[in-house]
N, C-alpha and C positions, 0 to 999 in steps of 0.2 A: 504494500500500500504506500502510495506516494503522498507525503505531507507537504502542503504548500502554505506559505504565509505571505499575505498580500499587503500592499500599500497603495493608496490612491491619494493624489494631491491635485486639487484644482486651484489655479491662481490666475490673476490677470497677467497677461503677457507684458510685463514692464520690467525695467532693469532691476528693481528691488526683488522681484520674484526669483531671480537666478540664485542669489545667496540664500533666500528663505527656503527654496526647494532643496538646495544642496544641504542645508542644515537638517532638514527633515529626513532626507534620504540617508545622510550620515548617521543620524540617531537610529534609524530603522536598521541599517546594516550592522551597527554596533550591537543592537539588541539581538540580531540574528547570529552574532559572533562570526561575522565575515572577517577574515584576517585583514590586517592593515593594507598590505600591498594590493590585493584585488579590490578592496574597498576604495582605495584612492583612485584606481583606474576607472572603476564604475562611476565615482563622483566626477571625475574629469569628463567622462563621456556624457553623463547627464547634464553637466554644466554646458558643454558644447551644444547639445541638442536643444536645451531650453534657451540658450542665448540665440541660436538660430531662429527659434520661434519669436522671441522678443524682437529681434532686429529685422526680420524679413516677412513674417506672416501677415502682419497688419500694417502695411506701409502708409495707408491713408485712413483717416477716420480713427475712432477710438480703438485702443487695444482690445483684443478678444481674449479668450481663455487659452491657457496652455494646461494640458492635463498630463500628469506623470503617474504611471502605474508601475509597480515593481512586484516581482514574485520570486521567492527563493524555493527551489525544489531540488532535492537530491544534491548534486554538486554544481549547480548553476543558478545564476541570478539573471532573470529576464526583466528588461526595462523597456517600457513603451512611452514615448513622448509624442503627444498629439496636439495639433492646433487646427483651427478651422479657417485659416487664412489661405492665401494663394502662393503656390510654389514659384520660386524664381530660380532659374538656372544660375549656378555660380559663374562669374566671369573671371577668367584668368587674367593676370597682369599683362599689360601691353609691353612688347619689346623684351628687353633683357632685365626689366625691373624685378626685384625680389619681392614676392608677396609678403605683406605683413598682416594680411587678413585672408580669409578664405581657406583656412586650414582645418576647420571644424569637422567636415565630413572625412577628411583624411585621417584625423585623429580617431574618429569613431571606427573607421575601417581597421586601423592598426590595433585598437584595444579590444574590440569585440570578437568573439569566436564566430558569431553569426550576426549579420546586419541586413535589415530589409528597410527600404525607404519607399513609401507609397506617397506619390505626389498629388493624389486626388485628381479631380477633373474640374472643368469650368462649372458644370452643373452641380457637382458635389465637391466643393473645395475643401482643402485641408491637407496637412502633411502628417504622416505617421512614421516615426522612426522607431523600429523595434530592434533591440540588440540583446544578445545573450552573452553572458560572461561566465566562463568556467572557473570554478573555485577549486584550487588544488586540495587534495584530500590526503 
């Protein structure tokens, strides 16, 4: 029998939400006794995904919601970050310039064992980032 323990956070997609969500996820991971190394990787990934929602999902008008869910089961933590905004393709830097932004998705790909990004549609906007992190046993 698989035992899962879940977390759900809903927040307005604003700059303050990033640190608040990170703190809530940190407390949840600590309570689940996730080791510091994997927990820090999960927190970095959550911060990147939430920051993307804050900065890109609702570029005009008031900010909408960002929803973070997390679940730990067996030796893995699954995290899903969802917003109801519109996806914008990342734009690479022009010429030989070194990018100082636009690294979030690369960080997510490097940290997660599995990563899925659903961009939604015009009729049903929203972005969902689902990541799974393996926990060494």
